[in-house]
N, C-alpha and C positions, 0 to 999 in steps of 0.2 A: 803211515810213517814206517820207515825202515824196511819196507818190503822189497825195495829195488836193489838192495845190497846182494852181492853174490851169495847164493846158498843161504838165504836168510833163515829158512826153516831149520837149518842145521847149525845155527850160530847161537852161542850162549855167552853171557857174562858171568865170570866167577865173582861171588860176593861173600861177605862174612856174616855168620850168624853167631850170636852170643847166647850161652845158656849157663845155668847155675845161678850164682848170686847176681850176675849181670845178664839181663835179658834184652834182646833186640837184634837189630841187623844194621849193616853198613854196606853201601854199594861198592866200597873199596875192598882191598885185600891187604894183609900184612906186607910191608915192603920187602921183607926177606923171602917171601913166597915167590916173588916174580923171578929172580935168578934161579931159584930151585926148580920151578916148573919149566923155565925156558932151557936150562942147561943140563939138568940132571934127570929129567923124565923123558922117556921115549913114548910118544903117543901118536896115534894115527889121526892127527888133526893139526890144523894150522893155528898157531898161537900168536897173539899180538898184545903188547903191553904199551901203555902210554900214561903220562902223568899230567893232570890238569894244573895250569898255572894262571897267575894274573900278574900284571906289572904295569907301571906307568911307562908310557911311550913318548919318546922325543925324537923328532926328525930334524936333523941339521944338515942343510945343503948349502953349497957355495952360493954366494950372492943372493941369499934369501934369509928371511927371519927364521929363528928357531920355532919349530912347530911343536906345540905340546898338546897331545891328544888325550891326556888323562889315562885312567886305568883301563886296560883292555883285559877282558876276562875269558874270552874264548880262545885261550892259548893252550897248547900241549907240547910236551917233549915226546918225540916218537922216532922210531927207526923207519927205514924205507919200506919195510913190509906193511906199514900202516896203510899205505895207498893200495896195496894188493888186497888188504882186508876190506877197506871201504868200497873200492871197485868202481864207484860212480863218477869220480872226478875226471874231467877232461883237462889235459895239460895244455895250457895256452903258451907257456914258455918254460924251459928247463925240463928236468926229469926227476923221478923219485930218488935216483942215486945220490942226489945232492944231500940227502939226509944221512948219508954215510960219512959225511965230513962235519967236523965241529964248526961252531959259529956260523951256521947257515939256517935260513928260515924259508919256508914256503908259505906264500900268502894266497888267500882267495882274491879274485878279481875285485870284488867290492872293497876289501880291506886295502888292497893296493891303491885303488882310487881314493880312498879315505886318507891314506898316508901321503901319497905323492901327486894327487890330482888325477884327472882322467887322461893318463898317458897309456901307450900301448904296453902289453905285457912284456915285450922284449926290452923296451926302454926301462922298465922297472928292475930288470935283472942287474945285479951288482950294486944297487943302492943300499945305503946303510941305515939301520934302525937301532936306536938306543933304548934298552929296557932298564928301567930304574936307574938311569943316568950312568950305569957302570958296565952293562953288558952290551957290547957292540956286535951286531950280527949283520951278515950280508944276505940280501935277497937272492936265493938260488933257484926259485921256481914260482910260477903263478898258475893257479888252477881255477876252474870255474866254481861258482857257488852251488851248493846242494840245496835241493828242495825236498820236502817230505822226508827229511832225514834228521835224526838227532845228532849226527856227527858233523855239525856245522861249525867246526873250529876254523877260526880265521887266520891264526898264526901257528904254524906247525914247525917248531924248532927241532933241529937234529938232536937226538938223545945224547950224543957225546958232548954237546955244548955245556952240559952241567958241570963238566970237569974244568971249565975255564971261566967260572963266574961265581957270584954269590950263591948260586944253587948248590955248589959242591958240598958244604956242610950238611945240607938237608938230606943228601943221598949217601953220604959216607957211611953212616951207621944204618944197618938193616935191622928192622924190628920184627919180632914174631908176636909179641904180646900186645901190640897196638896197631890200630888200623886208621889210615888216612883215606877219606872218601875220594881223594884225587888219584889214588893209585889204582889204575884200571887194568884188568887182565881179561881178554876175550879169547874164546876158543871156537873155531869153525871145524866141526867134525867132518871126516871124509864120508862118502856115501856108504862105505863098508863098516863104519864105526857103530857097533851095536850097543844096545843099552847096558849089557853086562860089562862091556869095556868102559863105558862111562862111569858106572858104579865102582869098578875097580880103580879107576883113576882118582875119583873122589876119595875112596878109602885110603889110597896111598898118600894123597895130599894131607888128609885129615890126621892120619897116623903121624906124619912128620910134624904137623902143626901142634898136635897134642904133646909130642915129645919135647918141643921147644918152649912151649908156654910154661913158665915157672910157677905161676899162681894157680894152684889146683882147685881153688874155690869156684872158678869159672873157666869156661873153655870156649875156644873159637873153632867153628867148623866152617868149611867152605862148601857153598852150594852153587848151583847153576841157575841162572835166570835166562829164559828164552829171549831172543832179540825181539820177538813180537810183543813181549810184556814191557819192554824198556820204556816206551812212551807213556804208559798208563799206570805204572806202579807208583802210587803216591807215597808209600812207606819208604821205598828205597830212593826215590827221585831218579833223575836221569844222570846228569853230570853236574859238577860244581858250578859250571857256567850256564846251565840250562835255565831258561826263564819260565818255561811253561810245562807243567806235567798235566797231561789230559786226564780227567777223572771219568772213569767208565760209568759211574752212577749218574753223572750229568749227561753223558752221551746217551745212556739208556733212557733217561728221563725224557730227553729231547725226542728220541726215536718213538717212544711210547705215546708222547703227546701228539707227534705228527700223525701216527697211526690213528689215534683217537679222533683227531680233527678230520682226517680223511674218512674215517668211519662215519662220523656225523654227516659229512657231505654226501657220502654214498647213501645213507639212510634217507636224506632229503630227496635224492634222485629216485630211489626205489618207491618211496611213498607217493611222490607226485606222478611218476610214470604209471603206477598201478591205479592211482586215483583217476587219472585221465584216460584210462584204458578204454572206457566206453565211448569216448569221443573218436576213437580210431576203429571202432567195430565195423563200420561200413567199409572202410578202406581194407581191413583184413578180410572181410567177407568177399569183396570184389577180387582181391588177390587170390583167394582160395578158388573162386569160380574160374579164374583165368589159368589155374593150374599150379599155383605156388604150393610147394609142400611145407610141412611144419618146420623141417630143417632149414629151408630157405628163409622162412619168416624169422626163425630164431637168429640166423646169421645176419639178417637185415637189421633187427633190433639191437643186436650186439654191436654191429658196425656203427649204428647211430650213437650208441653209448660211447664207443671208443673215439668217434669223431668229436663228440662234445668234450670228452676228457682231453683230447689232443689240442682242441681250441683253448681250453683252460690252461694247459701247459705252455702253449705259445704265448698266451697273454701274460703268464706269470714270469717268463724268462726275463723280460726287461725290468720287471719289478724287483727281481732278486737282489740286484746290487743296491737298490734303495733300502731294502729291508736289512741287508747285511751291514749297511752303514750304521744302523741302529744297534747292531750287536757286535761292533768291532772290538769291544772289550772281551768278548767271549771266544774270539777266533784268532789263532796265531797269525802273525803277519804273513807267513809263508803260504798260508792256505787261501786260495782265491777261487772264485767261481769262473770257470772257463767252459763255455758251452761246447767248445771244440775238443775238449779233453775226452779221450775215448771212454774212460770210466764214467765220467759225468753224463755223457751222451747215452751210454748204455743204461745207466740207472734211470734216466728220464724216459727212455723208450720202454723199459721194463715196467716202470711205475705207471705210465700211460696205459699200457696193455692190461696190467693187473687191476688197476682201478676201474678201467672201462668194463672189463669182464665182471668184476665183483659187483659193480653198480647195476650193470645191465642184464645179468644172468636171470634173476628172478622175473623182472618185468618181461623179458623176452619169452620165457616159458609161459607166463600167464597170458600174454597177448596172443601167442601162437596157438594156445589151446582153446580159444574162443570157438564155440559151436557155430557152424556155418549159418544155420537158420536163425539163431539168436542174433548173430552179427548182422545179417541182412535186415532183420526187423528192428535193430538197434534197441534190444531189450536191456536197458541200463541197470535195472534193479539187480540182475544176476551178478553184474560186475561189482556193484557196491557191496553186496553181501559176501561174495567170495573172497574179497581182498580186505574186508574190514578188520578181521582178526590180525592179519599180518601187520597192517598199518598201526594197530594199537601196540603190538609187540615192539615194532621198530621205533615208534615214537617214545615209548617207555625206555627203550635201550638208549636212545639218543639223549634223553634227559638224565639218565643214570650216569652216562659218561660225563656230561656237563657238570653234574653235582659232585662227582668224584674230583673233578678238576677244581671246582670252587672250594671244596673242603681242603684239598691238598695244598692249594696255593695259600689259603688262609693260615693253615698250620705252619707252612714254610715261612711265611711272612712274620708271623708272631714269634716263631722260634729265633729267627735272625734278629729281630728287634730285642728279644729277651737277652740274647748273647751280647749284643752291642751295648745294651743299657745296664746290664748286670754290674754291680759293684765288684771290682776286682780286688779291692782291699788296698789299692795304691792311690796315690794322689790323682785327683781329677783335673788338675791344672794341665793345660796343653804344654807339651814338652817338645823342644826342638833338639834333635839329635844330629851330630856329625862326627866325623872321624879325622883326627890328625894323621900325619904320615907315620906308618909303622916302621919305616926304614930310617927316618931321620933321628937326630939326637934328641934326647928327652929335654934338654935345655931349651930347644926351640919350642917344644910344646908349652913349657912354662911361660916363655915370652908371649906366645900366642894367647894363653889363658889370661895372662895379666892384661893384655890389650882388650880382650872380650869383657873382663870384669869392669873395665873403665867406662864401657858404654852405658849411657844413662838408662837404656831400655832394659838392662839385665837385672832381674830380681834375685836369681840364685843360679849356682853352677855346681856341677859335680863331674868327676871323671870316672870312667868305668872300663872294665874289660868286657862285661856282658850286661846289657840292659835287663831290667826285670822281666819285660816281655820280649820274646824273640822267637823266631821260627826254629833256628838251630839250637843246639844244646851241648853242654859239657857234662858228662856223667862219669862217676867212678865208684869203685867198691871201697867202702869204709868198714873198719873193724873197731869195736870198742866194747866195754862192759855195760850190759844193760842194767836195769834197776835190781835184778836178781843176782848181780855179780857174775853173770855168765858172759863169755865172749860171743858177741853177735855181729854178723856180717849184714851190711845194709847197702843197697844200691841207692846212690844219692846224686841229685843234680847239684851242680856247683856254679856259682856266679861270683864275680869279683868286682869290687869298686873301691873308691877312696873312702876316707874317714867320714865324709859327709853323705855317703850313699844312702844310708837308712833314713836320715832326716830329709834329704832332698826328695825321695820318693814316698815319704810318709809311711814307711814300714814300721809298724808299732812294735816296740820291744815290750814284752810282758814280764820278762825276768832278766836280770843281769844288766850288762852294758854293751855298748858297741865295741868293735875291735879298735885297737889303737893304731894311729898312723904309723906306717913303715914297719908294722909287725904282722908279717904274713903267716905267723904260727897261730894267731887267734882267729876264731870264726864264731859266727852266730848261726843258729839253726832254727828251722820253723817248728810249729807245734806238731806237725805230722811226723817229723824226725823224732821228736821227744816221745810221741805216742808209740811209734814203731819200736823204740828202745825201752818202752814200758815205764817212762818217767812222767806220764801225763798227770798222775795223782800228786806228784811232788816235784815240780819243775826246778825248784831251787837246788835240789840234790844233784841235778845234772850239770850245774855250773862247775867248771874246772875239769870236766870229764875229758880224758885224752882219747882221741880217735885217730886212726891212721889209715893210710893207703900203702901201696907197695913202695912208694917213694917218699912220703912225707908224714909228719905227725902234727896234729892240730889240737888246740885246747878250746873247748866250748866256753865262751864267756857271756853269751846271751842267747835268749830264746825269743823269737818274734812271732807275731800273729800270722797265721796262714793267709796267703794271698794267691790269687790265680796267676801263675807265671806261665801257664800253657793255655791252650784253647779249652773251651768247656766240653770238648769231646773227652777230656781226660780228668780223672780225679786229681786232687792236689797230692803231689808226691813229696817225699822228703827232699828238703832243699838246704843247702849250706851256702853262706855268703862269707867270703874272706877278703882280705886286703890285697888289692892290686890295682894301681891307678889305671893302667891300660891306656890305649890311644883313643878311646871314645869319650866324647864330651856331650853333656846334656845341660841345656839351659832353660830357665823359665823367664819369661818376659813380664814386665809390669802389665797389669790388666788394662791400663789406658794406652798401651803402646800400639803403634801401627805395626802389625806383625811383618808385613812385607818389607817395610823400611828397616825394621830391626834385623831381619834375616839378611838383607843386603849388606848391612853394616858388619855383621859377623863374617860374611863371605869376603868382604873387602879386607878385614883384619887378617883373615886366613891367607889371602893371596899376598899380603905384605910380608908374612913370615914364611910362607911356602909358595914362592912364585912359580915353581915348576910342578905343583901338584894340583890334582883335580879335587874340587870341593864337592863331597857327597853328603847330602843331608836328607832328613825325613822327619815326620812328626810322629808322636806317640800314637795318634789315631790310625796312622798308616799301618802300624804293626798289627793292631787289633783287627783292622779291616782285612789284612792278609790271612789272619786265622780263619775267617769265615767267608773267604772269597767264593768257594764252591757253593756254599749254602745260599749266599746272596744271588748267585747266578741261577740256582734252581728256583728261588723265590721269584725273581724277576721274570724268568721264562714261564713259570707256572701262571703268573698273573696275566701275562700276555696271551698265553694259550687259552686261559679261562675266558677272557674277553672274546677271543675269536670263536671259541666253541659256543658260548652263549648267543652270540650274534647269529651263527649258523643255525643253531637249534631254533631260535625264534624266527629266523627266516623260513625254515622248513615248516614250522608250526603255522606261520602266517599264510603260507601257500595252502596247507591243508584246511585251515579255517576258512579261507576264501572259497575253496572249492566246496566245502561242506555247506556253507551258507548259500552259495549259488544253487546247489543241488536241492536245498530245502526252501527255496524262495516261495514257491506256491504254497507249501505247508505253512510257512510263516504268515502268508496273507490270510489263509483260512483261520489260523489261530487268532489273528488280530480281529477278523470279522466276528469271531466267537467271543471276543472280549479280553484277549490276552494283552497285557501291557508290555512296553519295551523292556522293562526289567525282567518280566517273566520269560520273555524270549531270549534275552541275553543269558539268563541263568540256564535255560534249556540248552543253548548252543555251547556254553562254556563248560557245563558240568562234565561232559564226557572227556574233554581234554584235561580238566583239573584232576579227574580221577586217575588218568594215566600218569600225570606228574606226581601225584601222591604215591602211587604204586612204585614209581621209580625211586622215590625217597626211601621206601622200605628196603630196596635193594642197594642203593648207593651208600646209605649211612653205615651199615656194617662193613661194606667193602672198603670205604674210605677210612674208617676207623682202623681196620687191619693194616692198610698201607701206611697211614700216618704213624701208627704205633711202632711199626717196624723201622720206619725212618728215624723216629726219635730215639730208638734204642742205641743209636750211634753216639748219643750225647750222655755224658755223665750228669750234666745239669741241663734240665729241659723243662718246657712248659707242661702243664697237665692238660689232657684233652677234655676241655670243658664242654658240657652238653650244649651250651649256647652256640658253639661253632657250628654244630650240626643243625640246630634249630634255625639259626639265621640263614643257613644255606637253603633249607627247605622253604622258608618264608620268602627268600629272594626269588627262588625258582617259581613258586606259586604266583608271586606278584608279577613277574615278567610274563608268565603264561597268561594270567588274567588280562594284562594290558594288551598283549599281542592278539588274543582271541576276541576281546571285548570290542576292539576297534571295528573289526569286520561284522561282529554280531550287532552292534548298535546301528552301524550303517545300513545293514539289511533290514533290521527291525523297524527302522524309520521310513522305509519305502511305503508309499500309499498302497493299501490293499488292492485298489482297483488295478494298479499296474502289476502287482505281485500275482494276482489270479490269472492275468493274461500271459504270464511268463512261461515259455516253453524251453 
C-alpha cells in the first residue's frame, strides 16, 4: 500500500499530538494551521491539504426518476495540486485544473458508473450531482480507480466549493486549540531536504501553535508520520472514510505461522530424505564410479529438492483462490491474488528457491558424502547411525513448533471468548441502533420517534449523541475542586443522551440522581471520576460539585457504577454523561418479537419520515465485535494454522515410523520368536518417538508461555495462564504421536514371524 505514489519515501503526514492534562494523538491538524503552513512558511517541499467529507447524494436527470444513493463517505475538498501529490490517477476525461473552479467535482470511474450508469467518461462530464439536497455541483473530470492506495477517494470536490454551500460556516472560523481528524496536511520533501531542515520546520510550526493555544494546561505539537506507516497505524487510523487499518501484529503472526508451517514441511522432507539415504547408496556409488564429483551430486540432489518444491507451488496456485475465499473477511477487497503480477511471481519464485535449498541442503551433503566402498556394498547400518541424531533433533523441533501453535491458539481463543463474554456493566438485551438525519429539523425526528414507539414490537427507546460502547470518542479537560479543596485537572471522556439514557442501558446510579431533561448543565460521572477526584470514600459529598471546561460549566448530580465503555485493552477511564438528545436512536424489542420483521418496520417508518435519506443501522453486538476484530482474526488464523501444523507433523512422523518399522522387521520377527507380545513390540517402537515428543514439551512450554504472556500484556483485563492449557497441549501431542506410531507398530508386530525372518 501507498508505495507507488511519487517519492513515497519522502512523503509525510502532519498530525497532532497532545500532552499535559490531555494525552493522545489525532491524525488531523488544527484548521488554522493549514493556511499558516501553506501561505506563511517557505519550505523546500510540496504541501497539499484536503478535508474529508460525507454527504447524502441525489442524482436528478431529465426524463428519469430521482436517484438517491445514500451517504457517500469517501469525499474530500481539495485543490488541483492534490492530483500532483497522488500522482497515480489516469485522467479518463477532464483535467486537474477543474478543481481551480468552484462547484466542480472529479469522480472515479467506479463512482461515475454508480451515479450515472455505465456510460463513457466523456458522457459523464457536465452532469449534476446534489449533495445533501442543497449543494449542486457539476462533474468536471473522471479518473481511474486506485489500487493498493489509501487515497481511494471517490468524490474530489474543488476546495473553493466550500464558499458556496452549507460547508461555509464550518470553514469560516479557524481553530488552533481544536483538531478535526478530517483536516489533512501532507508534505513531500525535496531530495535535498535534510533532517535538520525537517526539525527546523516542525520547531517553527510548534512555536506558532504553542503561542496560539490559550489553555496552557495542555499543548498541541505537530509531528510527521511517514507515508509507509499510514496503512498500518491503528492508533492514528488512515482517513475518516477508511474502512480497514492493517494491523502489523496480525501480518507478523501470519508470516511467522507460514514460516513455521514451511519449517515443519522442510523437516519432514529432510527426515525422510536422510532416512531413505541408504536406498540410494548403490545409485550414488555407481555415479561416483562413472566420474561424478561430490559437487555434481550435491547439485543433483538440490535440483531434485527444488523440482519437488516447484511441483508443490504449481499444485498450490489453483488452490489459493479457494483458500482465500475462506479468509475474505481478513483481506481488503482491493487485494487480489494475481499470478501474473510481477511482485507475486517474484515472491513465488524466491520462495520456491529458498524452500528447495533449505529442505535439500542437508540431505544433499549427506548423500554425496557416502563412502564409495560402503555405497557399493549397500552397508545400511552406517546411514542409520549417522543420521539418527539429526532426525531426533528435527522431529523434536517439529513438535516444538506444533505445540507452540497449539498453546498460542488456545490462549488466543480463550482470551477472545473472555472479552466477548465479560460483563460490561451494561444491559445484556440486544439493542438495535440507527441514526436519523443530522441535517433535518428536530421536529421530523420527533415525528419518526413517535411512529417507532407505536410499533407493537418496541419495548423501550432512547435517543443519544454517543452510545455507551463505540470506537470513536469525545474527550475533554475538566477542572474542579477535589475532596481536599484543591483545583484538579482531569482528562475525561464525555457521552450524551436523553433523560432515559441511564435507565435504558441499565447504568446503575449509586449516588444522586440522573440529569433532568433539557438541562445540559447537569451531568453524572462514574466511580473512576470520583476516585480520581479523591471522593471515593464519601461519594455524597461530590454531589453538587461544579466542574468546568474552557467553554462550559457543569454540575455533578449523580455518580454511576463503572462500566466498560472501551475495549478491554484499556482500563476504565473517567467518564461523564450529560444531556443531549442527538440524532442517534436505540431501541429494544420485545423478547418474543421477530427481529427481522421488527427491523423492517422501523426502516419503513424511517423512510416515511425521511424519504430521501439512507437508513444506517447496527446491533450492540456489532460494536463489541469491532473492538476485538483483530484478536478474533489472530485466534481464527492460529487455530487453522495449528490444525495444518499438527497434520504435517503427524504425516512426517507416520513416514518415519513406517520406515523404522520396515527397517526393524527382521528384529521384530526374532523378538516374537523369543516370546515378545504385540504390546511389548508396540512399546519398544513407540518409546523412542514418545521420548522425542516429551522432550519437545520441555522446550515448547516455556517458549509458548513467554509468547502468550507478552501478547496478553496488551490487555488490561485478561485471562490467567492456567497450567492446564500447557498440560492439555502436551497430552494432545503425546496422544496424537501414540496414535500415529501405534498404527504402523501394531501392523508390523502382527506379521507372522515366518515372513518377518525372511524379510530383506
